[in-house]
C-alpha positions in Angstrom: 41.5 -29.6 40.6 38.5 -28.4 42.6 38.0 -25.5 40.2 37.9 -27.8 37.3 35.4 -30.0 39.0 33.3 -27.0 39.9 33.3 -25.8 36.2 32.3 -29.3 35.0 29.3 -29.3 37.4 28.1 -25.9 36.2 28.5 -26.9 32.5 26.7 -30.1 33.0 23.8 -28.4 34.7 23.5 -25.7 32.0 23.7 -28.2 29.1 20.7 -30.0 30.6 18.6 -26.9 30.8 19.4 -25.1 27.6 16.2 -26.1 26.0 14.1 -25.0 28.9 16.1 -21.7 29.1 15.2 -21.1 25.4 11.5 -21.9 26.1 11.3 -19.6 29.1 13.0 -16.9 27.1 10.0 -16.8 24.8 7.2 -17.8 27.1 7.7 -14.9 29.5 6.4 -12.7 26.6 3.1 -14.7 26.4 1.0 -11.5 26.3 2.8 -10.6 23.1 1.8 -14.0 21.6 -1.8 -13.7 22.8 -2.2 -10.2 21.4 -0.5 -11.1 18.1 -2.6 -14.2 17.6 -5.8 -12.3 18.4 -4.9 -9.4 16.0 -3.9 -11.8 13.2 -7.1 -13.9 13.7 -9.2 -10.7 13.6 -7.5 -9.6 10.4 -8.1 -13.1 8.9 -11.8 -12.9 9.9 -12.1 -9.4 8.3 -10.3 -10.7 5.2 -12.6 -13.7 4.8 -15.6 -11.5 5.4 -14.7 -9.4 2.4 -13.6 -12.2 0.1 -16.2 -13.5 -2.3 -16.3 -17.4 -2.2 -15.1 -19.1 -5.3 -16.7 -22.5 -6.1 -15.5 -25.2 -8.4 -17.8 -27.1 -10.7 -16.5 -30.3 -12.5 -17.8 -32.5 -15.2 -16.5 -35.2 -17.5 -16.6 -35.4 -21.3 -15.8 -38.2 -23.7 -14.1 -37.0 -26.8 -14.4 -39.3 -29.8 -11.4 -39.7 -32.0 -11.7 -39.9 -35.7 -11.5 -43.3 -37.4 -7.9 -43.5 -38.4 -8.7 -46.1 -41.1 -10.7 -43.6 -43.0 -10.4 -39.8 -42.6 -7.0 -39.7 -41.0 -5.2 -42.0 -43.5 -3.4 -39.0 -45.1 -2.4 -37.6 -41.7 -1.2 -41.0 -40.5 0.8 -41.6 -43.6 2.4 -38.2 -43.4 3.3 -38.8 -39.8 4.7 -42.3 -40.6 7.0 -40.8 -43.3 8.1 -38.0 -41.0 6.4 -35.2 -42.9 4.4 -34.2 -39.8 5.2 -34.1 -36.1 2.0 -33.4 -34.2 0.4 -34.2 -30.9 -2.6 -36.6 -30.8 -6.0 -35.5 -31.9 -7.2 -35.8 -28.3 -4.6 -33.3 -27.1 -5.7 -30.9 -29.9 -9.3 -31.2 -28.8 -8.4 -30.3 -25.2 -6.6 -27.2 -26.4 -9.7 -26.3 -28.5 -11.9 -26.6 -25.4 -9.6 -24.1 -23.6 -9.3 -21.7 -26.6 -10.1 -18.0 -26.2 -12.3 -18.1 -29.3 -14.6 -20.8 -28.0 -14.8 -19.3 -24.5 -15.6 -15.9 -25.9 -18.5 -17.4 -27.8 -19.8 -19.0 -24.6 -19.4 -15.7 -22.7 -21.2 -13.7 -25.4 -24.1 -16.2 -25.7 -24.8 -16.4 -22.0 -24.2 -12.7 -21.3 -21.4 -13.6 -18.8 -19.6 -10.4 -19.4 -22.3 -8.8 -17.2 -22.1 -9.5 -13.5 -24.7 -8.4 -10.9 -24.4 -8.4 -7.1 -26.4 -7.1 -4.2 -24.6 -4.7 -1.9 -24.0 -5.6 1.8 -23.3 -3.2 4.6 -20.6 -5.5 6.0 -18.7 -8.0 3.9 -18.5 -8.8 0.3 -21.3 -8.1 -2.2 -23.3 -11.3 -2.9 -23.1 -12.3 -6.5 -26.4 -12.8 -8.3 -27.1 -14.7 -11.5 -30.5 -16.0 -12.6 -31.9 -15.0 -9.2 -31.2 -11.3 -9.8 -34.3 -9.2 -9.7 -33.0 -7.2 -12.7 -31.6 -8.2 -16.0 -28.9 -5.9 -17.4 -28.0 -6.3 -21.1 -25.7 -4.8 -23.6 -25.0 -6.4 -27.0 -21.7 -8.2 -27.2 -20.7 -6.1 -30.2 -21.0 -2.9 -28.3 -19.5 -4.3 -25.1 -16.4 -5.4 -27.1 -15.7 -1.8 -28.0 -15.6 -0.5 -24.4 -12.5 1.3 -23.2 -13.1 -0.1 -19.7 -15.7 -1.6 -17.5 -19.1 0.0 -17.1 -20.1 0.1 -13.4 -23.8 0.5 -12.6 -25.2 1.3 -9.2 -28.9 0.5 -9.2 -31.6 1.3 -6.5 -34.7 -0.8 -7.2 -37.8 -0.2 -5.2 -40.9 -2.4 -4.8 -43.0 0.1 -6.7 -40.9 -0.6 -9.8 -39.0 2.7 -9.7 -35.3 2.4 -10.7 -32.5 4.8 -10.2 -29.3 4.1 -12.2 -25.9 5.7 -11.8 -23.5 4.7 -14.6 -19.7 5.1 -14.4 -17.8 4.6 -17.7 -14.8 5.7 -19.6 -15.1 7.7 -22.8 -12.0 8.8 -24.8 -9.9 8.1 -21.8 -11.9 10.2 -19.4 -14.1 8.9 -16.6 -17.8 9.9 -17.0 -20.8 9.6 -14.8 -24.5 9.5 -15.7 -27.6 9.2 -13.4 -31.1 8.5 -14.6 -34.4 7.5 -13.1 -37.1 5.2 -14.5 -40.7 4.8 -13.4 -41.2 1.5 -15.0 -39.4 -1.4 -16.6 -38.1 -2.3 -19.1 -35.8 0.7 -19.3 -33.3 1.7 -21.9 -30.2 3.6 -20.7 -28.5 5.2 -23.7 -24.8 6.0 -23.1 -22.2 7.4 -25.4 -20.4 4.1 -25.3 -23.4 1.9 -25.9 -27.1 1.2 -25.1 -28.0 -0.7 -21.9 -31.3 -2.4 -21.5 -32.6 -3.1 -18.0 -35.7 -5.3 -17.4 -37.3 -7.2 -14.5 -36.3 -10.8 -14.2 -39.6 -12.8 -14.3 -38.1 -15.8 -12.6 -37.2 -13.7 -9.5 -39.9 -12.3 -7.2 -40.3 -8.6 -6.8 -38.3 -7.1 -3.9 -40.3 -6.3 -0.7 -38.0 -3.4 0.1 -35.6 -1.2 -1.9 -32.4 -3.1 -2.9 -29.1 -1.8 -3.9 -27.5 -3.6 -6.8 -24.2 -3.3 -8.5 -23.6 -4.4 -12.1 -20.3 -4.6 -14.0 -20.3 -4.8 -17.8 -16.8 -5.7 -19.1 -15.7 -6.6 -22.6 -16.4 -10.1 -23.7 -12.7 -10.5 -24.5 -11.7 -9.5 -20.9 -14.5 -11.7 -19.4 -13.3 -14.7 -21.6 -9.8 -14.2 -20.3 -11.1 -14.4 -16.7 -13.1 -17.6 -17.4 -10.1 -19.1 -19.2 -8.0 -18.5 -16.2 -10.5 -20.4 -14.0 -10.9 -23.2 -16.5 -9.1 -26.5 -16.3 -9.3 -29.2 -18.9 -7.2 -32.3 -18.2 -7.4 -36.0 -19.2 -8.2 -38.4 -16.4 -5.5 -40.8 -17.6 -2.9 -41.3 -20.4 -4.9 -44.2 -22.0 -8.4 -42.7 -22.3 -10.1 -39.9 -24.2 -12.1 -38.8 -21.2 -11.4 -35.3 -20.0 -12.3 -33.5 -16.8 -13.6 -30.0 -17.1 -13.4 -27.8 -14.0 -14.6 -24.3 -13.8 -14.0 -21.9 -10.9 -16.6 -19.1 -10.4 -18.3 -17.1 -7.7 -21.7 -18.6 -8.6 -22.3 -22.4 -8.8 -25.1 -22.2 -11.4 -23.2 -19.8 -13.6 -20.2 -22.2 -13.6 -22.5 -25.1 -14.4 -24.2 -23.2 -17.3 -20.8 -22.2 -18.6 -19.6 -25.8 -18.7 -22.7 -27.1 -20.5 -22.6 -24.2 -23.0 -18.9 -24.8 -23.6 -19.5 -28.4 -24.6 -22.5 -27.5 -26.8 -20.6 -24.8 -28.7 -17.6 -27.1 -29.0 -19.8 -29.8 -30.6 -21.4 -27.2 -33.0 -18.0 -25.9 -34.1 -16.6 -29.5 -34.5 -19.7 -30.6 -36.5 -19.4 -27.5 -38.7 -15.8 -28.4 -39.5 -16.7 -32.0 -40.2 -19.5 -31.0 -42.6 -17.4 -28.4 -44.4 -16.7 -30.8 -47.3 -20.3 -31.9 -47.5 -21.5 -28.3 -47.4 -19.2 -27.3 -50.2 -20.5 -30.2 -52.2 -24.1 -29.3 -51.4 -23.6 -25.7 -52.7 -22.1 -27.0 -55.9 -24.9 -29.5 -56.5 -27.6 -26.9 -55.9 -25.9 -24.6 -58.4 -25.8 -27.4 -61.0 -29.3 -28.5 -60.4 -30.6 -25.0 -60.9 -28.7 -24.8 -64.3 -29.8 -28.2 -65.5 -33.4 -27.7 -64.4 -33.6 -24.6 -66.5 -32.0 -26.3 -69.5 -34.2 -29.4 -69.1 -37.3 -27.2 -69.0 -36.3 -25.5 -72.2 -35.6 -28.8 -74.0 -38.9 -30.3 -73.0 -40.7 -27.2 -74.2 -39.0 -27.4 -77.6 -39.9 -31.1 -77.9 -43.6 -30.4 -77.1 -43.8 -27.5 -79.5 -42.1 -29.6 -82.3 -44.6 -32.5 -81.9 -47.5 -30.1 -82.0 -46.2 -28.2 -85.0 -45.3 -31.3 -87.0 -48.2 -33.5 -85.9 -45.6 -36.3 -85.3 -46.8 -39.4 -83.5 -44.3 -42.2 -84.2 -41.3 -42.9 -86.3 -40.3 -45.9 -88.4 -39.1 -49.0 -86.7 -35.7 -49.0 -88.4 -35.2 -45.4 -87.4 -36.5 -46.3 -84.0 -33.9 -49.0 -83.6 -31.1 -46.8 -84.8 -32.3 -44.1 -82.4 -32.2 -46.5 -79.5 -28.7 -47.6 -80.2 -27.7 -44.0 -80.8 -29.4 -43.0 -77.5 -27.3 -45.5 -75.6 -24.2 -43.9 -76.8 -25.7 -40.5 -76.3 -26.3 -41.5 -72.7 -22.7 -42.5 -72.4 -21.7 -39.3 -74.0 -23.9 -37.4 -71.6 -22.3 -39.1 -68.6 -18.9 -38.5 -70.0 -19.7 -34.8 -70.6 -21.0 -34.5 -67.1 -17.8 -36.0 -65.7 -15.7 -33.6 -67.9 -17.8 -30.7 -66.7 -17.3 -31.7 -63.1 -13.5 -32.2 -63.6 -13.2 -28.9 -65.4 -15.0 -27.2 -62.6 -12.7 -28.8 -60.0 -9.7 -27.8 -62.0 -10.8 -24.2 -62.2 -11.6 -24.3 -58.5 -8.2 -25.7 -57.5 -6.3 -23.3 -59.8 -8.1 -20.3 -58.2 -5.6 -18.7 -55.7 -8.5 -17.6 -53.5 -9.3 -21.3 -52.8 -5.8 -22.4 -51.7 -6.8 -22.9 -48.1 -10.4 -24.0 -48.8 -12.1 -27.4 -48.9 -12.5 -28.9 -52.4 -16.0 -30.1 -53.2 -15.8 -33.9 -53.3 -19.3 -35.6 -53.1 -20.5 -34.1 -56.4 -20.8 -37.3 -58.5 -17.2 -38.0 -59.6 -16.9 -41.5 -60.9 -13.1 -41.7 -60.6 -12.4 -43.2 -57.2 -8.7 -42.2 -57.2 -9.6 -38.6 -57.7 -12.2 -38.8 -55.0 -9.7 -40.4 -52.6 -7.1 -37.8 -53.3 -9.6 -35.0 -52.7 -10.7 -36.6 -49.4 -7.1 -36.8 -48.2 -6.5 -33.2 -49.1 -9.6 -32.0 -47.4 -8.6 -33.9 -44.2 -5.3 -32.0 -44.2 -7.2 -28.6 -44.6 -9.6 -29.4 -41.8 -6.7 -30.4 -39.5 -4.8 -27.2 -40.4 -7.9 -25.1 -39.5 -8.3 -27.0 -36.3 -4.7 -26.4 -35.2 -4.8 -22.7 -36.1 -7.6 -22.2 -33.6 -5.0 -22.9 -30.8 -1.7 -22.0 -32.4 -0.2 -19.7 -35.0 1.4 -20.0 -38.5 4.8 -20.1 -36.9 4.0 -23.4 -35.1 6.3 -26.1 -36.4 3.4 -28.5 -36.7 1.6 -25.9 -38.9 4.7 -25.4 -41.0 5.1 -29.2 -41.5 1.4 -29.5 -42.3 1.6 -26.7 -44.9 4.3 -28.7 -46.6 2.1 -31.8 -46.7 -0.9 -29.8 -48.0 1.2 -28.3 -50.8 2.4 -31.8 -51.8 -1.2 -33.2 -51.6 -2.5 -30.2 -53.7 0.0 -30.9 -56.4 -1.1 -34.6 -56.3 -4.8 -33.6 -56.7 -3.9 -31.3 -59.7 -2.0 -34.1 -61.4 -4.9 -36.6 -60.8 -7.4 -34.0 -62.1 -5.4 -33.6 -65.3 -5.0 -37.3 -65.7 -8.7 -38.0 -65.2 -9.6 -35.2 -67.6 -7.4 -36.7 -70.3 -8.9 -40.1 -69.8 -12.4 -38.7 -70.1 -11.5 -36.9 -73.3 -10.2 -40.2 -74.8 -13.4 -41.9 -73.8 -15.5 -39.2 -75.4 -13.6 -39.7 -78.8 -14.5 -43.4 -78.7 -18.2 -42.6 -77.9 -18.3 -40.1 -80.8 -16.9 -42.7 -83.2 -19.5 -45.3 -82.3 -22.3 -42.8 -82.2 -21.6 -41.6 -85.8 -22.3 -45.1 -87.2 -25.9 -44.9 -86.0 -26.3 -41.2 -86.9 -25.7 -42.2 -90.6 -28.6 -44.6 -90.3 -30.8 -42.0 -88.7 -29.9 -39.5 -91.4 -31.8 -41.6 -93.9 -35.0 -41.0 -91.9 -37.3 -38.1 -92.8 -36.1 -34.7 -91.8 -38.9 -34.2 -89.2 -37.9 -37.5 -87.6 -34.3 -36.4 -87.5 -35.2 -33.1 -85.9 -37.4 -34.9 -83.4 -34.7 -37.4 -82.4 -32.2 -34.6 -81.9 -34.5 -32.8 -79.5 -35.4 -36.0 -77.7 -31.8 -36.9 -77.3 -31.0 -33.6 -75.7 -34.0 -34.0 -73.4 -32.9 -37.5 -72.3 -29.3 -36.4 -71.6 -30.4 -33.5 -69.4 -33.0 -35.6 -67.6 -30.4 -38.2 -66.8 -28.0 -35.6 -65.4 -30.8 -33.9 -63.4 -31.8 -37.2 -61.8 -28.2 -38.0 -60.9 -27.7 -34.6 -59.3 -31.0 -35.0 -57.3 -29.7 -38.4 -56.1 -26.3 -36.8 -55.0 -28.2 -34.0 -53.2 -30.1 -36.5 -51.1 -26.9 -38.5 -50.4 -25.2 -35.3 -49.3 -28.2 -34.3 -47.1 -28.0 -37.7 -45.3 -24.3 -37.1 -44.7 -25.0 -33.7 -43.1 -27.8 -35.0 -41.0 -25.8 -38.1 -39.8 -23.0 -36.2 -38.2 -22.5 -37.2 -34.5 -21.3 -34.9 -31.8 -17.6 -35.1 -31.1 -18.0 -34.6 -27.3 -20.4 -36.4 -25.1 -21.0 -35.5 -21.5 -20.7 -38.6 -19.3 -20.9 -36.7 -16.0 -23.1 -33.7 -15.5 -21.5 -30.6 -14.0 -21.4 -31.0 -10.2 -20.2 -28.5 -7.5 -17.0 -29.6 -5.8 -17.1 -27.1 -3.0 -15.4 -23.8 -2.2 -11.8 -23.5 -3.5 -11.1 -20.1 -2.2 -10.8 -18.5 0.2 -10.0 -21.6 2.3 -11.0 -20.5 5.8 -9.3 -23.2 7.8 -6.0 -22.8 6.0 -6.1 -19.0 6.3 -6.9 -19.2 10.0 -4.1 -21.8 10.4 -1.7 -19.6 8.5 -2.6 -16.4 10.4 -2.3 -18.4 13.7 1.2 -19.4 12.7 2.0 -15.8 11.6 0.5 -14.6 14.9 3.0 -16.9 16.7 5.8 -16.1 14.3 5.7 -12.3 14.6 6.5 -12.1 18.3 8.9 -15.0 17.9 10.7 -13.0 15.2 10.6 -9.8 17.2 12.0 -11.5 20.3 14.6 -13.2 18.2 15.6 -10.0 16.5 15.7 -8.2 19.8 17.9 -10.9 21.3 20.1 -10.8 18.2 20.5 -7.0 18.5 21.0 -7.1 22.3 24.4 -5.6 23.3 23.8 -6.1 27.0 23.9 -9.4 28.8 20.7 -10.9 29.9 21.8 -13.6 32.3 23.8 -16.7 33.0 23.7 -18.1 29.5 25.0 -15.0 27.8 27.9 -14.7 30.3 28.7 -18.4 29.7 29.0 -17.8 26.0 31.2 -14.7 26.4 33.8 -16.0 28.8 35.4 -19.1 30.4 35.6 -17.4 33.8 33.6 -19.6 36.2 30.3 -18.2 37.2 29.7 -18.8 41.0 26.4 -17.1 41.4 23.3 -15.7 39.8 21.7 -13.0 41.9 18.0 -12.4 41.1 16.3 -9.0 40.9 13.4 -9.4 43.4 13.1 -5.9 44.9 13.4 -2.2 44.1 16.5 -0.2 44.4 14.4 2.8 45.4 14.5 1.7 49.0 17.9 1.7 50.7 16.8 -0.7 53.4 16.5 -3.4 50.7 20.2 -3.2 50.0 21.0 -5.5 52.9 19.2 -8.6 51.6 20.6 -11.3 53.8 18.8 -11.9 57.0 19.8 -14.3 59.8 17.4 -17.2 60.3 15.6 -16.3 57.1 14.9 -18.5 54.0 13.9 -15.9 51.5 15.2 -15.9 47.9 18.1 -13.5 48.4 19.3 -15.2 51.6 19.3 -18.6 49.7 21.0 -17.1 46.7 23.9 -15.7 48.8 24.2 -18.9 50.6 24.7 -20.6 47.2 27.2 -17.9 46.2 29.0 -18.3 49.6 29.2 -22.1 49.2 30.6 -21.9 45.6 33.2 -19.3 46.6 34.5 -21.3 49.6 34.6 -24.4 47.4 36.6 -22.6 44.8 39.0 -21.0 47.3 39.6 -24.3 49.1 42.6 -23.5 51.2 41.5 -22.1 54.7 44.5 -19.7 54.5 42.9 -17.9 51.6 40.8 -15.2 53.3 40.8 -12.1 51.2 38.1 -11.7 48.6 38.2 -8.8 46.1 34.9 -7.6 44.6 35.0 -5.4 41.5 33.1 -4.7 38.3 33.6 -3.0 34.9 31.8 0.2 35.6 29.8 1.8 38.4 26.2 0.7 38.9 26.7 -3.1 38.4 26.1 -3.9 42.1 29.6 -4.7 43.3 29.0 -3.0 46.7 25.7 -4.8 47.1 27.3 -8.1 46.3 30.3 -7.4 48.6 28.1 -6.4 51.5 25.7 -9.3 51.4 28.5 -11.8 50.7 30.3 -10.5 53.8 27.1 -10.8 55.9 26.4 -14.3 54.6 29.9 -15.3 55.6 29.4 -13.8 59.0 26.2 -15.8 59.5 28.4 -18.9 59.4 29.9 -17.8 62.7 33.0 -16.6 61.1 34.7 -13.3 61.9 34.3 -11.1 58.8 35.4 -7.6 58.0 34.1 -5.6 55.0 36.7 -3.1 53.8 35.7 -0.2 51.5 38.6 0.3 49.1 36.5 2.1 46.5 38.1 5.3 47.9 37.2 7.5 44.9 33.5 6.9 45.4 32.7 5.2 48.7 29.4 3.4 48.8 29.4 1.3 52.0 28.4 4.2 54.1 25.0 4.4 52.3 24.3 0.8 52.7 25.0 0.8 56.4 23.5 4.3 57.0 26.8 5.9 57.9 28.2 9.3 56.9 30.8 9.4 54.2 32.8 11.8 56.4 33.3 9.0 58.9 36.8 7.8 59.6 38.1 5.2 57.3 41.1 3.3 55.8 42.4 6.2 53.9 43.4 7.9 57.1 45.4 4.8 58.1 47.1 4.6 54.7 48.1 8.2 54.8 49.6 8.0 58.3 49.9 4.4 59.5 52.3 5.2 62.3 50.1 7.9 63.9 46.8 6.2 63.3 45.2 3.4 65.2 43.8 0.9 62.7 41.4 -0.7 65.2 39.9 2.7 66.0 38.8 3.0 62.4 36.9 -0.3 62.4 33.2 -0.1 63.1 30.5 -2.7 64.0 28.0 -3.3 61.2 25.0 -3.1 63.5 23.5 -6.2 61.9 25.6 -9.0 63.4 28.5 -9.1 65.9 30.5 -11.2 63.5 30.6 -8.5 60.8 32.8 -5.3 61.1 33.2 -2.5 58.7 36.3 -0.5 57.6 35.0 2.3 55.5 36.9 4.2 52.9 37.1 7.4 54.8 37.8 10.8 53.3 38.5 10.9 49.6 42.2 11.4 49.1 43.7 13.5 46.3 46.1 10.7 45.2 44.1 7.4 45.5 46.3 5.3 43.2 49.5 6.2 44.9 47.9 5.7 48.3 46.8 2.2 47.4 50.2 1.3 46.1 51.9 2.0 49.5 53.2 -0.8 51.8 50.8 0.4 54.4 48.0 -1.4 52.5 49.8 -4.7 52.7 50.4 -4.1 56.4 46.7 -3.4 56.9 45.6 -6.6 55.2 48.2 -8.6 57.0 46.9 -7.3 60.4 43.3 -8.1 59.4 44.2 -11.6 58.3 45.3 -12.3 61.9 42.1 -11.1 63.4 39.4 -12.1 60.9 38.4 -15.3 59.2 37.5 -13.6 56.0 38.2 -10.1 54.5 35.9 -8.8 51.8 37.3 -5.9 49.7 34.8 -3.5 48.0 37.1 -2.0 45.3 36.7 0.5 42.5 35.4 -0.5 39.0 38.3 -2.0 37.1 37.1 -0.7 33.7 37.4 2.9 34.9 40.6 3.1 37.1 43.6 0.9 37.9 43.0 0.9 41.6 41.7 -2.7 41.7 44.7 -4.0 39.7 47.0 -2.5 42.4 44.9 -4.1 45.1 45.0 -7.5 43.5 48.4 -8.2 45.2 46.7 -8.6 48.6 43.7 -10.7 47.4 43.3 -14.5 47.4 40.2 -14.5 45.2 38.5 -12.0 42.8 34.8 -11.7 42.2 33.9 -9.8 39.0 30.3 -8.5 39.2 28.3 -8.0 36.1 24.6 -6.9 35.9 21.9 -8.3 33.7 20.4 -5.9 31.2 23.2 -3.4 32.1 26.7 -4.8 31.5 27.7 -4.6 27.8 28.8 -7.8 26.1 32.0 -6.1 24.9 33.0 -5.6 28.6 33.9 -9.3 28.7 36.9 -8.6 26.5 38.4 -6.9 29.5 37.5 -9.9 31.8 39.0 -12.4 29.4 42.2 -10.4 29.1 42.4 -10.2 32.9 42.1 -14.0 33.1 44.4 -14.7 30.3 47.2 -12.6 31.8 46.4 -13.6 35.4 46.0 -10.0 36.5 43.4 -11.0 39.2 43.9 -14.0 41.4 41.3 -16.9 41.3 39.0 -14.8 39.1 35.3 -15.7 39.0 32.2 -13.8 38.1 28.7 -13.2 39.6 25.7 -12.3 37.5 23.6 -9.7 39.4 20.1 -8.3 38.9 18.6 -11.2 36.9 14.9 -10.6 36.2 13.4 -13.9 37.4 10.3 -13.2 35.3 12.4 -13.8 32.2 14.6 -16.6 33.5 14.4 -20.3 34.1 16.4 -20.2 37.4 13.5 -19.6 39.7 12.2 -23.1 38.8 15.4 -24.7 40.1 15.9 -22.7 43.3 12.4 -22.6 44.4 11.8 -19.0 43.4 8.5 -19.5 41.7 5.2 -21.1 42.7 6.9 -24.0 44.6 9.2 -21.6 46.5 6.3 -19.8 48.1 5.7 -22.7 50.4 9.1 -22.0 52.0 8.5 -18.3 52.4 10.3 -17.2 49.2 9.0 -14.5 47.0 9.6 -11.5 49.3 10.8 -8.4 47.5 14.5 -7.8 48.2 17.5 -6.9 46.1 19.6 -4.1 44.8 20.1 -3.4 41.2 
């Protein structure tokens, strides 16, 4: 009952202090943590010093959507009937803004494939842009043919002298060229291209020589880099406003890139919008040129005829007939013009080379159905070209759109043939009416007939010429009235540094600095095969732990082996008082006097524990004897400065009848209450000797004369002597040593307890390093204990 109560008290105490034990297990290694944090922070500082800051510049753009009631009717209808499945026009425009083609145009126009930086002796090279003292240029066409980057190292002096070293790749081999220039601009011809270097007028001349670095990459590679740092995203799902964010090492360069991106986007969009009008303008200019030549010829013929015939006027009847005939001739001319236009469109459409091209529309067609069909077809072609800028022919949207285009093209062809047939019927009717008046005109004099024929041709061509001029002006207005598709509503503004994020890096490195020693200590604890203290023993066995003996001195000094002092309050004396109290509480019965002290192997401190425990019991005023029964390797003589050849118990065990037991007992020399019975000479048969009845007689005699008997026995893991001795013991103390005893040794202890091989088995943890433990804060071994005289260096390990 008392033992169970004692175990409960110990368990309750340890459960309350587990967290603190874990804390102190790590905190004792605080120098590791300090060193690790300092090293990691230093590495973070060096890393940040060599990382070029990357800035983010953001702007907002409003993208106008086409009027769905006009140009997108065909697309909307096709989507309604399920012929097309496409994203909204706004999503397409966002993809166009991020397209490689558009970004490459920006990079080429702004020469962004060339980067210049000024060298620093410590840290990253500072990027330069418009503030660079030198401008380095290579045409985009030549740069796009490079096998790899061209690296230039430039030394520019205040006198204008320039030394250039170029590193480049030619046919897979690395090449190097160095050249000096006395003045600028300078031309550096290389096998891979020509580089022009000039002074930047917007930057002041250097006051001292500067070292610059320039990197010329291919526009394609540079565009890929800018595309990776570009983000285009809508601000919401209900608006057509997008945010454009660019990350770059130079704020001004990022701002210029953003503005140029929007400018080129608008230019490309306007070009696409005006493609129909441009095709119509080309057609109109071609027809005007032809009609102008024919009209000039006709007017010349009319003037020559009048001069040759001396003709001034014609008869009134012929004049009336001519007027009526001219009206039909004008209708005939208009009809002929429409037929010519329709025939041209039919030839244009039937030409395979124009399958994916815009059909000229605003050329003067009078049939609105045909014009509407052509507009719808052109809208589909424009949309297809727009989608192909950000996708491929295999895209399902493109495939569906191709189907719609083919159907619309067939519809246009059918409409063209129908309109042409209608125009031909109209021409037959006009011919029939015109012949009535031609018969009346035929009665006029021959000269008048010839005059009217020439005049009629001149009037037809003049009418057609005027109509084409009118259409050209209308088309020019259409081209000039095109509005930009994208409008900047928020100018590019820097949003700060996005990388490297110094605070975050320092925080991460601080955590890593803490985590590295934590991980190392955890791994070391995980791989430890020796016990470290009370907690480890508690996890390995259910044998009660009655004491934790601190390591507070050096085992190099033999005088430190006797740690308990009378009238002393140092750490070791207090520890053994606690051990003594726990032992007596566990034994309970006053008739239980014999305490056996053993260990697994030699060196765990069993003799030290037995000696100081015996001395502590003696200080209670009890009569105590310490018996050395480790007869194979006696150790008590060393602790008490006695020769191992002194008389001892082995002599009595060999010849109990002829040997006086009391003559073998010696005073300890420390206190009168403690006597010693050493092991004596080492016998040849220790096991058989300890098994004799004489041992029991010896212990029986000592029980009568002493209050307590402490037996220092042999290590139980090496020989069986202790198991033989257990028959005379009332309690057994199993000594283990911190940082020495293997965890696997507790298999033996557990077996001994399970089979009750040792009576009242308990254990003591010896040699605990208080610098690594929590216990000093409970027993007054730390700062608080110094006020009571603790902290002296004693102990035996």
